[in-house]
C-alpha positions in Angstrom: 167.2 26.8 123.6 165.2 26.9 126.6 161.3 25.2 126.6 158.9 24.4 129.3 158.1 20.6 130.5 155.3 20.2 131.9 155.6 22.1 135.1 159.2 22.0 135.0 161.6 24.1 133.0 163.9 22.2 130.8 167.2 23.7 129.4 168.4 22.3 125.8 171.4 23.2 124.0 171.0 24.9 121.0 173.2 22.6 118.0 173.1 22.1 114.8 170.9 20.5 112.4 171.7 16.7 112.7 173.8 15.8 109.6 174.7 19.9 108.7 178.9 19.6 109.8 178.6 16.1 107.5 177.0 17.9 104.4 179.4 20.8 104.7 181.9 18.6 104.6 180.8 16.6 101.8 180.6 20.2 99.6 184.0 20.8 100.4 185.1 17.7 99.6 183.3 17.8 96.4 184.8 21.0 95.3 188.1 19.9 96.1 188.1 16.6 93.9 186.9 18.6 91.0 190.0 21.2 91.4 192.1 18.2 92.0 190.8 16.8 88.3 190.9 20.2 86.9 194.7 20.4 86.8 195.6 16.7 87.3 193.0 16.2 83.7 193.1 19.1 82.2 193.8 17.9 79.3 190.4 16.0 78.9 188.9 19.4 79.2 187.0 19.8 75.6 188.5 22.8 73.9 185.1 23.7 72.1 183.6 25.9 71.8 185.0 29.1 73.0 188.6 26.9 73.6 187.5 26.9 77.2 190.2 24.2 77.5 193.0 26.5 76.7 191.4 29.2 78.6 191.6 26.9 81.9 195.2 26.2 81.2 196.2 29.2 80.9 195.7 30.0 84.8 196.0 27.0 86.0 198.3 27.3 88.4 196.0 29.9 89.9 194.2 26.2 91.3 196.0 26.5 94.1 194.6 29.6 95.3 191.6 27.9 95.6 192.9 25.3 97.3 194.0 27.5 100.2 190.7 28.6 100.1 189.0 25.8 100.7 191.5 24.8 103.1 190.2 28.0 105.2 186.5 26.8 105.0 187.1 23.7 106.2 189.0 24.5 109.1 186.4 27.4 110.1 183.6 24.3 109.7 186.0 21.8 111.4 185.2 19.2 108.4 187.6 16.3 109.0 186.2 15.1 106.1 187.0 18.4 104.0 190.6 18.7 105.1 191.3 15.1 104.5 189.8 15.5 100.9 192.1 18.5 100.3 195.3 16.2 100.5 193.9 15.1 96.9 194.4 18.1 95.2 197.3 19.5 97.3 199.7 16.7 96.0 198.2 16.5 92.5 199.2 20.7 92.0 202.8 20.3 94.1 203.4 17.4 91.2 202.6 19.5 88.9 203.9 22.8 90.1 205.4 22.3 93.1 209.0 22.1 91.6 208.5 25.6 90.2 208.7 27.2 93.8 212.2 25.5 94.7 214.9 28.1 94.4 217.1 27.7 91.2 220.3 26.1 91.8 223.9 28.0 91.9 225.5 29.2 89.0 228.1 26.9 88.1 231.1 28.4 86.7 232.6 25.6 84.9 228.7 24.6 83.1 227.8 25.8 79.5 225.6 28.3 80.5 224.0 31.2 79.1 221.8 33.9 80.4 218.8 34.9 78.0 216.2 37.9 79.0 213.3 37.9 77.1 210.8 41.3 77.0 208.0 42.4 74.9 209.3 46.1 75.1 205.3 47.3 74.2 205.5 49.6 71.1 203.6 52.5 73.3 206.6 52.4 75.6 207.3 56.0 76.6 211.1 55.1 77.9 212.7 52.7 75.3 216.5 54.1 76.6 215.6 53.5 80.4 214.0 49.8 79.5 217.6 49.1 77.7 219.9 49.9 80.1 217.7 47.9 82.7 218.5 45.1 80.3 222.1 45.7 79.9 222.2 45.4 83.4 220.6 41.9 83.7 224.2 40.9 82.7 222.5 38.7 79.5 224.7 36.9 76.9 221.2 37.0 74.5 218.0 39.7 74.1 215.6 38.8 72.4 212.5 41.9 72.1 209.4 42.0 70.4 207.1 45.1 69.3 210.0 47.1 67.9 209.0 50.6 65.9 210.3 53.6 65.2 211.6 55.3 66.4 212.2 53.8 69.4 214.2 51.2 67.7 217.2 53.1 67.3 217.3 53.9 70.8 217.0 50.1 71.8 220.3 50.2 69.1 222.6 53.0 70.6 222.1 51.8 74.2 222.7 48.3 73.5 225.3 48.2 70.6 228.5 48.3 73.0 227.4 45.4 74.9 226.0 43.6 72.4 227.6 44.7 69.4 226.2 41.5 67.1 222.2 41.9 66.3 219.2 41.1 63.5 216.1 42.3 63.4 213.3 41.4 61.3 209.6 43.1 61.0 209.0 44.2 64.7 211.1 41.6 67.1 215.3 41.8 67.4 217.9 39.7 69.0 221.0 41.0 70.3 224.1 38.6 71.4 227.5 39.4 73.2 228.7 36.7 70.3 228.9 36.6 66.4 226.0 35.8 64.8 225.4 33.9 61.2 222.6 33.1 59.1 220.2 35.3 60.3 217.0 35.4 58.4 213.4 36.5 58.1 211.2 33.3 59.7 207.8 33.1 58.1 205.5 32.3 61.3 202.3 34.4 59.5 199.3 32.6 59.2 196.2 33.4 57.5 194.0 36.2 57.2 196.3 38.6 58.7 197.4 41.3 56.3 201.3 41.2 54.5 204.0 43.1 56.2 203.0 41.5 59.5 206.2 40.3 60.3 207.2 38.5 63.9 209.9 35.6 63.6 213.3 35.4 62.9 215.6 32.5 63.3 219.9 33.1 63.7 222.7 31.0 64.5 224.9 32.0 68.0 228.4 31.4 67.6 228.8 30.8 71.5 231.9 29.4 73.1 230.3 26.2 73.4 229.6 25.6 70.1 226.2 26.9 67.7 223.3 27.9 68.8 220.0 28.2 66.8 218.5 30.7 68.5 214.3 31.8 67.4 212.5 35.0 68.3 209.0 34.8 67.8 205.7 37.1 68.7 202.9 34.9 68.2 199.6 36.5 67.1 197.5 37.9 70.7 194.8 35.9 72.1 191.3 37.8 73.3 188.5 36.5 76.1 185.3 37.3 75.0 181.6 36.2 74.9 182.5 33.5 73.2 185.1 32.7 74.6 189.0 32.5 74.1 190.1 33.4 70.4 193.2 32.1 69.7 193.3 29.8 66.5 195.7 32.5 64.9 197.9 32.1 67.7 197.7 28.3 67.6 198.1 28.3 63.7 201.7 30.6 64.1 202.6 27.7 67.0 201.9 25.4 64.5 204.4 27.0 61.6 206.9 27.7 64.6 206.8 24.3 65.5 207.5 23.2 62.3 210.5 25.3 61.4 212.0 24.1 65.2 211.3 20.5 63.9 213.6 20.6 60.6 216.1 22.6 62.4 219.2 21.2 61.4 221.4 22.7 64.4 221.7 20.3 67.5 220.8 23.3 69.9 217.7 25.4 70.2 217.1 28.4 72.2 213.3 29.7 71.5 213.0 33.1 72.9 209.9 35.1 72.8 206.1 36.4 73.5 204.2 33.5 73.0 200.7 34.9 74.4 200.4 31.7 76.0 201.5 29.6 79.0 203.7 26.3 78.7 200.6 24.8 80.2 198.0 26.3 77.0 197.4 22.6 74.7 197.2 25.7 71.9 201.6 25.6 72.5 201.8 22.1 72.6 203.9 21.6 68.7 206.5 23.6 70.9 206.5 22.5 74.4 206.2 19.0 72.5 209.6 18.9 71.7 211.5 22.2 73.7 212.4 21.7 77.3 210.0 24.5 79.7 211.9 25.9 82.7 212.3 23.6 85.6 212.2 26.6 88.1 210.3 29.6 89.0 207.0 30.9 87.6 207.8 34.5 86.3 204.3 35.7 85.7 204.9 38.3 83.2 201.9 39.8 82.1 200.1 41.9 82.9 202.9 44.0 84.4 200.3 45.9 86.6 198.8 42.6 88.1 201.0 39.7 86.4 198.5 36.5 86.1 200.4 34.4 83.6 204.0 33.8 81.7 203.6 34.3 78.6 207.1 35.2 77.7 208.5 32.1 77.3 212.2 31.1 76.8 212.4 27.4 75.6 215.5 24.9 74.3 216.4 21.7 72.7 219.5 20.1 73.8 219.5 22.3 77.0 218.1 22.8 80.5 216.0 25.7 81.2 217.3 26.0 84.9 215.5 28.8 85.8 213.2 31.9 85.0 212.7 34.9 87.1 211.2 38.1 86.2 213.6 41.6 86.0 212.1 45.1 87.8 209.1 46.5 85.4 210.0 49.0 82.8 207.7 51.3 80.3 206.3 48.0 78.9 203.1 46.2 80.0 204.9 42.9 80.5 207.4 42.5 83.1 211.1 41.0 81.2 212.0 37.7 82.2 215.5 36.3 82.5 216.5 32.5 82.4 219.6 30.0 82.8 220.1 28.1 80.1 222.5 25.3 80.3 223.5 23.7 77.0 224.1 19.8 76.8 226.6 18.3 74.9 225.5 16.1 71.4 227.6 13.2 71.7 229.3 12.8 68.0 227.7 15.5 66.5 230.7 18.2 67.7 228.4 20.8 67.6 229.0 21.8 71.4 232.9 20.9 71.5 234.7 22.8 73.9 
């Protein structure tokens, strides 16, 4: 800036308004603290009206993107205050999700391990045979499928039977296994208000080389996001029914596979996640297949560790298949997992 000063000319450097940098730094710092609070204290977010808490929890890992954006803003603005403040959300996010970024452990040939594939194949899948062949190529021991409808069901049965001679189908969910099944039966998880004939659950006992394992396959009701927020009451009720069934399960080892229409951070699935182990490694966002934003296809376990979960290549479904490695734990004194 140039201005006249008496008989001469004074040149003054053009600069920022006093305190401007500090104010901008405080804005970045304030947003950073807010992001850390959302990630670390998400259970404190009220779920009414509109189940906003569950909605936030469905996309919680994406808070990491907000942290990256704030980092860029702080660099551009050269805000030391903002950069220091960002250490808080980074630490909180890494504590919550950092472990999922680590590579899965190398396969242990001596481990009591099962490879499990879970896939909502879509009732509008134009290529059920191709989808079934892709699932076989994953080399799984157990395969759980949802949205099975005729005539596509016959295609899945025809392709899978050579590698998976043991299977059970109830309603629109099915289960295929390399190992013999016992006690395969319908599992009633139909919430109130849904018409009769809705059947999306089954339970079977798998005679694995390591002992009996109770396998559950479930497709919980869909949730919808609208002007009133997240509509998840039927899903939450079905999750409570499924949780009650798992709680009463007498077989020590349990593997639950299914399209649960919720992430493991969503409090609506707490009846399940409070008593079942979730994956230790891998994000495996599975839905929607065209641009995956969340993993709503889950593999959970009791008396077992879900070591790693990953997505498989896209099929004709609007979901991506997920594959998980599950290591069974011996139950002391029960003999259920005796080799």
